[in-house]
DOBA-969936 format. One record per residue (C-alpha): residue number from 1; residue in one letter; x, y, z. Coordinates in pm, whole numbers, plus 50000, padded with zeros to 5 digits. Layout:
<sites>
<site NUM,A,<X,Y,Z>>
...
</sites>
This chain:
<sites>
<site 1,M,<83580,49753,48420>>
<site 2,S,<83236,49602,48450>>
<site 3,G,<83337,49271,48294>>
<site 4,L,<83624,49217,48545>>
<site 5,N,<83660,49131,48909>>
<site 6,K,<83791,49436,49096>>
<site 7,Y,<84052,49519,49361>>
<site 8,T,<83976,49844,49550>>
<site 9,F,<84251,50079,49673>>
<site 10,L,<84128,50278,49974>>
<site 11,D,<84430,50510,50012>>
<site 12,H,<84291,50861,49956>>
<site 13,N,<84627,51001,49852>>
<site 14,I,<84645,50762,49566>>
<site 15,S,<84286,50854,49482>>
<site 16,K,<84379,51221,49462>>
<site 17,S,<84675,51144,49239>>
<site 18,L,<84461,50963,48996>>
<site 19,S,<84198,51234,48974>>
<site 20,K,<84388,51385,48684>>
<site 21,L,<84278,51089,48471>>
<site 22,V,<83909,51161,48514>>
<site 23,L,<83853,51348,48189>>
<site 24,P,<84027,51097,47959>>
<site 25,L,<83871,50799,48126>>
<site 26,G,<83531,50962,48128>>
<site 27,L,<83524,50910,47755>>
<site 28,L,<83498,50530,47808>>
<site 29,G,<83126,50500,47855>>
<site 30,A,<83140,50122,47893>>
<site 31,C,<83362,50146,48207>>
<site 32,D,<83254,50192,48565>>
<site 33,S,<83350,50509,48745>>
<site 34,L,<83707,50494,48870>>
<site 35,W,<83667,50763,49137>>
<site 36,S,<83605,50513,49410>>
<site 37,R,<83769,50184,49288>>
<site 38,F,<84004,50044,49024>>
<site 39,T,<83979,49698,48845>>
<site 40,V,<84233,49447,48702>>
<site 41,D,<84201,49096,48539>>
<site 42,D,<84144,48801,48773>>
<site 43,P,<84343,48498,48643>>
<site 44,N,<84075,48259,48784>>
<site 45,S,<83791,48424,48593>>
<site 46,C,<83647,48257,48282>>
<site 47,A,<83609,48608,48140>>
<site 48,T,<83982,48687,48144>>
<site 49,L,<84088,48788,47797>>
<site 50,G,<84356,48558,47655>>
<site 51,G,<84346,48332,47960>>
<site 52,N,<84257,47965,48003>>
<site 53,N,<83883,47890,48010>>
<site 54,P,<83809,47673,48315>>
<site 55,C,<83452,47585,48204>>
<site 56,S,<83370,47229,48098>>
<site 57,D,<83170,47123,47792>>
<site 58,Q,<82857,47110,48007>>
<site 59,Q,<82916,47466,48135>>
<site 60,T,<82904,47815,47994>>
<site 61,C,<83080,48134,48109>>
<site 62,N,<82885,48416,48270>>
<site 63,F,<83085,48717,48150>>
<site 64,N,<82926,48945,48410>>
<site 65,S,<83031,48738,48709>>
<site 66,G,<83326,48557,48551>>
<site 67,K,<83195,48226,48682>>
<site 68,C,<83118,47894,48502>>
<site 69,E,<82751,47805,48505>>
<site 70,P,<82562,47490,48378>>
<site 71,K,<82455,47499,48014>>
<site 72,I,<82085,47542,47949>>
<site 73,T,<81985,47301,47667>>
<site 74,Q,<81726,47450,47440>>
<site 75,P,<81425,47223,47388>>
<site 76,P,<81399,47058,47041>>
<site 77,Q,<81193,47228,46777>>
<site 78,G,<80963,46927,46749>>
<site 79,T,<80908,46569,46856>>
<site 80,L,<81111,46297,46687>>
<site 81,S,<80882,46057,46498>>
<site 82,F,<80903,45768,46249>>
<site 83,T,<80680,45715,45943>>
<site 84,S,<80843,45457,45716>>
<site 85,I,<81166,45294,45603>>
<site 86,T,<81266,45214,45244>>
<site 87,P,<81332,44947,45136>>
<site 88,G,<81141,44719,45368>>
<site 89,S,<81405,44450,45322>>
<site 90,L,<81777,44440,45245>>
<site 91,P,<82016,44175,45113>>
<site 92,L,<82239,44016,45376>>
<site 93,S,<82523,44242,45266>>
<site 94,G,<82330,44544,45388>>
<site 95,G,<82287,44861,45188>>
<site 96,P,<82132,45209,45170>>
<site 97,I,<81812,45278,45360>>
<site 98,T,<81594,45587,45383>>
<site 99,I,<81394,45676,45693>>
<site 100,V,<81097,45911,45675>>
<site 101,G,<80959,46091,45980>>
<site 102,S,<80986,46429,46147>>
<site 103,E,<81265,46619,46326>>
<site 104,L,<81526,46377,46192>>
<site 105,T,<81858,46563,46234>>
<site 106,S,<82211,46477,46129>>
<site 107,D,<82304,46404,46493>>
<site 108,T,<82037,46130,46506>>
<site 109,T,<82190,45788,46564>>
<site 110,V,<82024,45484,46405>>
<site 111,L,<82072,45137,46555>>
<site 112,I,<81937,44803,46435>>
<site 113,D,<81977,44450,46566>>
<site 114,T,<82294,44395,46368>>
<site 115,G,<82473,44725,46437>>
<site 116,S,<82461,45095,46363>>
<site 117,V,<82363,45266,46041>>
<site 118,S,<82651,45470,45900>>
<site 119,G,<82669,45776,45678>>
<site 120,I,<82371,45953,45835>>
<site 121,V,<82248,46245,45623>>
<site 122,A,<81936,46449,45701>>
<site 123,T,<81738,46672,45470>>
<site 124,A,<81704,47042,45545>>
<site 125,D,<81339,47004,45643>>
<site 126,R,<81427,46715,45881>>
<site 127,T,<81173,46479,45726>>
<site 128,T,<81415,46229,45573>>
<site 129,L,<81725,46053,45699>>
<site 130,S,<81949,45833,45481>>
<site 131,G,<82231,45598,45569>>
<site 132,V,<82386,45256,45509>>
<site 133,A,<82280,44950,45709>>
<site 134,P,<82553,44696,45795>>
<site 135,R,<82584,44333,45686>>
<site 136,A,<82357,44090,45871>>
<site 137,P,<82423,43734,45992>>
<site 138,K,<82054,43640,45980>>
<site 139,A,<81757,43680,45747>>
<site 140,C,<81379,43652,45741>>
<site 141,V,<81326,43780,46096>>
<site 142,P,<81177,44121,46189>>
<site 143,I,<81445,44373,46285>>
<site 144,D,<81392,44653,46538>>
<site 145,L,<81499,45011,46467>>
<site 146,K,<81615,45259,46734>>
<site 147,L,<81639,45632,46665>>
<site 148,Q,<81807,45869,46913>>
<site 149,R,<81860,46242,46874>>
<site 150,G,<82146,46364,47089>>
<site 151,N,<82099,46257,47450>>
<site 152,E,<81719,46244,47427>>
<site 153,A,<81521,45932,47510>>
<site 154,P,<81543,45688,47214>>
<site 155,L,<81250,45611,46984>>
<site 156,L,<81209,45232,46933>>
<site 157,V,<81031,45103,46622>>
<site 158,P,<80985,44723,46650>>
<site 159,G,<81005,44483,46352>>
<site 160,V,<81023,44756,46092>>
<site 161,F,<81219,44571,45821>>
<site 162,R,<81404,44250,45742>>
<site 163,Y,<81709,44117,45566>>
<site 164,R,<81618,43910,45260>>
<site 165,F,<81705,43547,45201>>
<site 166,E,<81871,43564,44861>>
<site 167,P,<81961,43400,44641>>
<site 168,F,<81729,43110,44714>>
<site 169,S,<81949,42811,44794>>
<site 170,I,<81842,42447,44820>>
<site 171,Q,<82057,42242,45057>>
<site 172,P,<82065,41859,45103>>
<site 173,L,<81726,41700,45057>>
<site 174,T,<81542,41482,45308>>
<site 175,V,<81341,41190,45169>>
<site 176,F,<80993,41124,45309>>
<site 177,P,<80936,40746,45316>>
<site 178,A,<80559,40770,45370>>
<site 179,V,<80494,40795,44995>>
<site 180,S,<80791,40599,44867>>
<site 181,G,<80712,40424,44539>>
<site 182,L,<80407,40641,44467>>
<site 183,Q,<80371,40903,44193>>
<site 184,V,<80292,41235,44364>>
<site 185,S,<80029,41437,44178>>
<site 186,Q,<79921,41710,44424>>
<site 187,L,<80049,41879,44743>>
<site 188,L,<79836,42097,44973>>
<site 189,L,<79919,42270,45302>>
<site 190,A,<79624,42277,45543>>
<site 191,Q,<79539,42263,45914>>
<site 192,M,<79395,41914,45945>>
<site 193,D,<79408,41833,46319>>
<site 194,G,<79307,42154,46499>>
<site 195,D,<79654,42275,46603>>
<site 196,P,<79814,42586,46447>>
<site 197,V,<80084,42384,46267>>
<site 198,M,<80031,42326,45897>>
<site 199,D,<79986,41969,45777>>
<site 200,L,<80048,41828,45431>>
<site 201,V,<79790,41657,45208>>
<site 202,I,<79952,41445,44937>>
<site 203,G,<79764,41324,44633>>
<site 204,H,<79937,41025,44477>>
<site 205,S,<79882,40738,44235>>
<site 206,N,<79676,40537,44485>>
<site 207,G,<79464,40798,44666>>
<site 208,F,<79597,41045,44923>>
<site 209,R,<79786,41061,45253>>
<site 210,I,<79811,41324,45526>>
<site 211,L,<80147,41404,45687>>
<site 212,Y,<80090,41580,46019>>
<site 213,A,<80327,41873,46086>>
<site 214,P,<80583,41791,45814>>
<site 215,N,<80936,41889,45912>>
<site 216,A,<81292,41829,45804>>
<site 217,T,<81335,41493,45977>>
<site 218,G,<81142,41275,45735>>
<site 219,S,<80994,41081,46030>>
<site 220,L,<80630,41181,46058>>
<site 221,L,<80291,41067,46178>>
<site 222,S,<80058,41013,45886>>
<site 223,V,<79727,40857,45782>>
<site 224,S,<79604,40728,45451>>
<site 225,G,<79273,40820,45291>>
<site 226,Q,<79007,40562,45210>>
<site 227,R,<78996,40641,44839>>
<site 228,T,<79224,40431,44621>>
<site 229,G,<79340,40482,44267>>
<site 230,M,<79448,40807,44099>>
<site 231,L,<79235,41104,44205>>
<site 232,D,<79154,41379,43957>>
<site 233,R,<79157,41653,44220>>
<site 234,I,<79189,41701,44596>>
<site 235,R,<79054,42003,44782>>
<site 236,V,<79048,42088,45154>>
<site 237,G,<78776,42267,45352>>
<site 238,K,<78541,42246,45650>>
<site 239,L,<78222,42088,45518>>
<site 240,S,<78106,41808,45750>>
<site 241,G,<78089,42017,46069>>
<site 242,S,<78354,41807,46243>>
<site 243,G,<78555,42114,46348>>
<site 244,N,<78856,42016,46140>>
<site 245,S,<78915,42034,45767>>
<site 246,D,<78777,41764,45540>>
<site 247,I,<78923,41617,45224>>
<site 248,I,<78715,41667,44908>>
<site 249,A,<78826,41409,44652>>
<site 250,V,<78713,41418,44290>>
<site 251,Q,<78737,41092,44100>>
<site 252,G,<78572,41061,43760>>
<site 253,K,<78199,41129,43801>>
<site 254,S,<78203,41115,44182>>
<site 255,I,<78283,41349,44474>>
<site 256,Y,<78391,41199,44810>>
<site 257,V,<78407,41380,45146>>
<site 258,E,<78646,41225,45401>>
<site 259,A,<78708,41344,45758>>
<site 260,C,<79062,41273,45879>>
<site 261,N,<79058,41378,46244>>
<site 262,S,<79261,41094,46397>>
<site 263,I,<79637,41050,46388>>
<site 264,G,<79744,40691,46349>>
<site 265,A,<79466,40443,46431>>
<site 266,G,<79126,40536,46292>>
<site 267,G,<79257,40731,45994>>
<site 268,C,<79011,40887,45754>>
<site 269,V,<78639,40815,45741>>
<site 270,Q,<78412,40874,45442>>
<site 271,K,<78135,41112,45551>>
<site 272,A,<77952,41186,45227>>
<site 273,K,<77943,41120,44854>>
<site 274,Y,<77786,41253,44536>>
<site 275,D,<77762,41064,44205>>
<site 276,S,<77714,41268,43889>>
<site 277,T,<77601,41143,43549>>
<site 278,I,<77883,41333,43377>>
<site 279,T,<78244,41432,43452>>
<site 280,V,<78320,41637,43762>>
<site 281,R,<78600,41884,43689>>
<site 282,D,<78652,42020,44039>>
<site 283,A,<78483,42097,44370>>
<site 284,F,<78541,42372,44628>>
<site 285,V,<78419,42442,44980>>
<site 286,A,<78274,42791,45025>>
<site 287,D,<78000,42974,45215>>
<site 288,V,<77758,43072,44939>>
<site 289,L,<77420,43047,45116>>
<site 290,S,<77283,43256,45401>>
<site 291,D,<77231,42958,45630>>
<site 292,P,<77509,42853,45872>>
<site 293,G,<77795,42645,45742>>
<site 294,N,<77974,42596,45415>>
<site 295,E,<77852,42440,45093>>
<site 296,L,<78016,42244,44816>>
<site 297,V,<78055,42423,44483>>
<site 298,A,<78091,42161,44209>>
<site 299,I,<78220,42220,43856>>
<site 300,I,<78052,41961,43633>>
<site 301,S,<78140,41949,43267>>
<site 302,D,<78214,41737,42961>>
<site 303,N,<78194,41772,42586>>
<site 304,V,<77830,41655,42569>>
<site 305,A,<77664,41846,42854>>
<site 306,K,<77824,42190,42857>>
<site 307,G,<77982,42312,43180>>
<site 308,T,<77769,42399,43483>>
<site 309,V,<77837,42523,43835>>
<site 310,S,<77625,42369,44109>>
<site 311,V,<77587,42419,44484>>
<site 312,S,<77524,42132,44723>>
<site 313,K,<77457,42135,45098>>
<site 314,Y,<77626,41879,45318>>
<site 315,G,<77438,41561,45391>>
<site 316,S,<77554,41220,45507>>
<site 317,P,<77597,40966,45358>>
<site 318,Q,<77490,41154,45043>>
<site 319,L,<77547,41518,44963>>
<site 320,Q,<77219,41694,44894>>
<site 321,A,<77122,41718,44529>>
<site 322,P,<77321,41998,44363>>
<site 323,Q,<77132,42297,44225>>
<site 324,V,<77271,42475,43920>>
<site 325,V,<77376,42837,43977>>
<site 326,F,<77555,42900,43646>>
<site 327,S,<77580,42746,43300>>
<site 328,A,<77891,42829,43097>>
<site 329,G,<77751,42718,42762>>
<site 330,D,<78091,42569,42688>>
<site 331,D,<78315,42297,42824>>
<site 332,I,<78488,42408,43146>>
<site 333,V,<78849,42289,43128>>
<site 334,D,<78988,42444,43448>>
<site 335,A,<78862,42623,43760>>
<site 336,S,<78989,42788,44078>>
<site 337,V,<78864,42998,44367>>
<site 338,G,<79010,43308,44529>>
<site 339,D,<78974,43573,44796>>
<site 340,M,<78888,43898,44617>>
<site 341,N,<78861,44122,44925>>
<site 342,L,<79154,43958,45111>>
<site 343,D,<78952,43887,45424>>
<site 344,G,<79059,43524,45447>>
<site 345,T,<78745,43368,45298>>
<site 346,T,<78675,43237,44950>>
<site 347,D,<78444,43467,44755>>
<site 348,A,<78523,43430,44383>>
<site 349,L,<78511,43145,44135>>
<site 350,F,<78722,43151,43817>>
<site 351,L,<78629,42939,43516>>
<site 352,V,<78838,42865,43208>>
<site 353,T,<78677,42757,42883>>
<site 354,G,<78837,42715,42544>>
<site 355,T,<78807,43084,42460>>
<site 356,Q,<78777,43291,42775>>
<site 357,L,<78841,43345,43145>>
<site 358,S,<78542,43436,43363>>
<site 359,M,<78496,43529,43728>>
<site 360,L,<78179,43464,43929>>
<site 361,P,<78135,43637,44267>>
<site 362,M,<78030,43380,44529>>
<site 363,L,<77872,43611,44784>>
<site 364,P,<77611,43456,45017>>
<site 365,T,<77251,43514,44913>>
<site 366,G,<77002,43701,45126>>
<site 367,T,<76750,43420,45112>>
<site 368,Q,<76753,43043,45152>>
<site 369,G,<76725,43005,44777>>
<site 370,I,<77003,42911,44539>>
<site 371,P,<77177,43219,44389>>
<site 372,Q,<77213,43281,44020>>
<site 373,W,<77566,43406,43959>>
<site 374,T,<77648,43657,43688>>
<site 375,P,<77998,43616,43544>>
<site 376,K,<78243,43881,43435>>
<site 377,T,<78471,43798,43143>>
<site 378,Y,<78823,43937,43177>>
<site 379,N,<78998,43819,42865>>
<site 380,T,<78916,43676,42524>>
<site 381,L,<79238,43764,42337>>
<site 382,L,<79516,43550,42479>>
<site 383,G,<79363,43213,42404>>
<site 384,R,<79312,42950,42668>>
<site 385,L,<79453,43044,43008>>
<site 386,S,<79510,42832,43317>>
<site 387,A,<79289,42878,43622>>
<site 388,P,<79430,43184,43802>>
<site 389,I,<79538,43229,44159>>
<site 390,L,<79495,43547,44365>>
<site 391,G,<79721,43738,44599>>
<site 392,N,<79822,44091,44694>>
<site 393,L,<80130,44131,44476>>
<site 394,D,<80188,44507,44479>>
<site 395,G,<80104,44587,44841>>
<site 396,D,<79800,44803,44770>>
<site 397,G,<79559,44584,44967>>
<site 398,V,<79375,44473,44651>>
<site 399,A,<79390,44116,44521>>
<site 400,D,<79588,44062,44199>>
<site 401,L,<79565,43774,43954>>
<site 402,V,<79829,43534,43814>>
<site 403,T,<79759,43290,43532>>
<site 404,Y,<79947,43117,43248>>
<site 405,S,<79916,43118,42871>>
<site 406,P,<80048,42784,42743>>
<site 407,S,<80018,42887,42378>>
<site 408,K,<80254,43180,42439>>
<site 409,G,<80464,43020,42713>>
<site 410,T,<80422,43322,42942>>
<site 411,L,<80294,43403,43286>>
<site 412,I,<80017,43662,43296>>
<site 413,V,<79970,43911,43582>>
<site 414,A,<79663,44134,43608>>
<site 415,Y,<79645,44394,43887>>
<site 416,G,<79326,44429,44086>>
<site 417,K,<79345,44804,44128>>
<site 418,N,<79242,44844,43765>>
<site 419,D,<78984,44564,43793>>
<site 420,F,<79211,44327,43596>>
<site 421,A,<79169,44554,43296>>
<site 422,S,<79522,44495,43162>>
<site 423,F,<79733,44181,43144>>
<site 424,V,<80112,44199,43188>>
<site 425,A,<80311,43910,43040>>
<site 426,Y,<80629,43773,43197>>
<site 427,G,<80797,43532,42957>>
<site 428,S,<81102,43309,42951>>
<site 429,S,<81268,43090,42693>>
<site 430,Q,<81292,42825,42964>>
<site 431,F,<80914,42776,42935>>
<site 432,P,<80835,42658,42581>>
<site 433,P,<80467,42668,42486>>
<site 434,G,<80266,42381,42629>>
<site 435,T,<79964,42199,42500>>
<site 436,A,<79734,42196,42803>>
<site 437,A,<79599,42489,43002>>
<site 438,E,<79693,42322,43330>>
<site 439,S,<80051,42227,43232>>
<site 440,L,<80212,42471,43474>>
<site 441,E,<80210,42449,43855>>
<site 442,I,<80187,42802,44000>>
<site 443,Q,<80200,42919,44360>>
<site 444,L,<80236,43256,44528>>
<site 445,A,<80478,43255,44822>>
<site 446,D,<80730,43486,44983>>
<site 447,A,<81026,43277,44871>>
<site 448,N,<81300,43520,44980>>
<site 449,C,<81141,43667,45295>>
<site 450,D,<81123,44027,45177>>
<site 451,G,<80755,44062,45267>>
<site 452,A,<80629,44044,44906>>
<site 453,L,<80465,43748,44731>>
<site 454,D,<80679,43590,44460>>
<site 455,I,<80558,43372,44173>>
<site 456,V,<80695,43018,44196>>
<site 457,V,<80637,42782,43904>>
<site 458,S,<80724,42437,43775>>
<site 459,R,<80615,42225,43482>>
<site 460,R,<80361,41957,43572>>
<site 461,D,<80445,41729,43282>>
<site 462,T,<80829,41734,43293>>
<site 463,P,<81101,41753,43562>>
<site 464,N,<81151,42128,43531>>
<site 465,G,<81145,42355,43835>>
<site 466,P,<81058,42503,44067>>
<site 467,F,<81168,42845,43945>>
<site 468,F,<81120,43182,44114>>
<site 469,F,<80996,43510,43971>>
<site 470,L,<81103,43740,44256>>
<site 471,N,<80877,44035,44337>>
<site 472,D,<81039,44378,44362>>
<site 473,G,<80784,44477,44628>>
<site 474,Q,<80578,44674,44379>>
<site 475,G,<80432,44377,44195>>
<site 476,K,<80691,44370,43914>>
<site 477,F,<80875,44046,43835>>
<site 478,G,<81088,44103,43526>>
<site 479,S,<81132,43833,43265>>
<site 480,T,<81420,43630,43407>>
<site 481,L,<81366,43317,43609>>
<site 482,N,<81570,43263,43925>>
<site 483,R,<81683,42905,43979>>
<site 484,P,<81769,42782,44329>>
<site 485,D,<82117,42675,44220>>
<site 486,T,<82348,42890,44429>>
<site 487,G,<82506,42724,44729>>
<site 488,G,<82318,42397,44718>>
<site 489,T,<82144,42130,44517>>
<site 490,A,<81929,42257,44230>>
<site 491,A,<81566,42154,44243>>
<site 492,S,<81450,41998,43917>>
<site 493,A,<81161,41778,44019>>
<site 494,G,<80884,41961,43839>>
<site 495,G,<80524,41896,43925>>
<site 496,P,<80361,41987,44258>>
<site 497,F,<80547,42168,44537>>
<site 498,V,<80479,42374,44850>>
<site 499,I,<80692,42640,45021>>
<site 500,F,<80693,42673,45400>>
<site 501,D,<80931,42687,45697>>
<site 502,A,<80970,42318,45773>>
<site 503,D,<81256,42331,46026>>
<site 504,G,<81169,42644,46225>>
<site 505,D,<81472,42851,46122>>
<site 506,K,<81252,43127,45970>>
<site 507,L,<81384,43047,45621>>
<site 508,P,<81159,42906,45349>>
<site 509,D,<81194,42541,45251>>
<site 510,V,<81058,42358,44946>>
<site 511,L,<80870,42029,44966>>
<site 512,M,<80837,41870,44624>>
<site 513,R,<80823,41558,44414>>
<site 514,S,<81148,41364,44389>>
<site 515,A,<81414,41506,44161>>
<site 516,T,<81352,41243,43892>>
<site 517,G,<80987,41345,43867>>
<site 518,G,<80890,40993,43963>>
<site 519,S,<80801,40838,44296>>
<site 520,G,<80846,40975,44645>>
<site 521,L,<80871,41315,44807>>
<site 522,T,<81173,41524,44903>>
<site 523,L,<81230,41838,45108>>
<site 524,G,<81480,42105,45009>>
<site 525,R,<81600,42290,45318>>
<site 526,G,<81659,42658,45255>>
<site 527,K,<81985,42779,45407>>
<site 528,I,<82191,43097,45386>>
<site 529,P,<82495,43025,45163>>
</sites>
């Protein structure tokens, strides 16, 4: 038959004997003519019915020839691609993840730095793949993702997600002797000496000190500022044209500009000064004029002369006479600046009076003249609020606002995508109502390394904090505070603090006032429990 190898019998006598079978066999249209040859099964043929198939997994049987031939792999229907992964971070224990892309099939293998993703399930349209990521021994570092469909070339997606550092754990604290015996009132991270490593500016009961590149050793190079006595406010910015950041110190009715470019000998040098006739609330460095360089934006206010905002150009030894750009008509009790368009530069000034919160855009003017700023009032219903801070909380690329209502004992979040039109309150019984608008220390930092800014708070007037409102990645924080108690020493210093990676292990650490709320400075090293 046509599907079989054939043996031919050439004996004509046999051929004649078989001629009687012509009519019955002629009815089998699928068979070859048997007049000239006769066929039987070949035991070595892959087409033998009921026999052993000699073809391998990479071969296929040609039923016409009976021979094994290489498989021809059909090309994929489309190119494998990656779009996103959800969530962008996982707890150390691992968990479910969802991958979005195209041509994601159930035979796609998914590998990450810590192992393979199990339980792979693909949707019918091949756009989504789900699975379970394994436990991880490390956190807070970008993790690569590798997708491979069958034996095709793998698709590598670098640094696509991370394992979170949670819960936040404070391990043994290192004491910094440089400010031993001094009451710490303010902590600022800034680049003070031109290198990319962050330095620490410490405001204390007798002026300020700079710790260069603070780390977990407690042994640091530092310099002390020239100003002595308790400072009302310290700000950092490039004003004097020295190339490095300057210290702007507010003390009573005076503003001092000090350049601290030398480590060790030399220390800080006073470059400029301004003496007001009334109280100076605050001062910020910002580029608000069209000419080159930054200016000083001073908030000058007391109960007699109602609050004003003035702009002063740099001059040495005296700052140039400030020119008023805005008058609040009421006493300004608190102020802050922020980056509204998230381009890395200061462009908005927030003012708090007894009844309202206002924002003034600080865009440079088109002329050499002094601008006249028009404020926008965001809230008049919640009573006095603290000066807000800005950050992108919900990942939409628009700055959001965080402030505090001491009369209600709640944090207030307003999202920028609706132009701060609505205020969302996050309350806790652990924060009883305060008496001053500035009673709460607030910072935005990614405290658990999930890629989203968290709200970290502590009381300025009592040893209480820091506490962590952890962001869910969508800008929602819930109403429960997270204390750093698990696996280490609880932080309860209260007052000023900063969060940064002090020891280079990619985990966040907390630098704060001593646990008693009194003198000195301590560092809580974040470690995985």
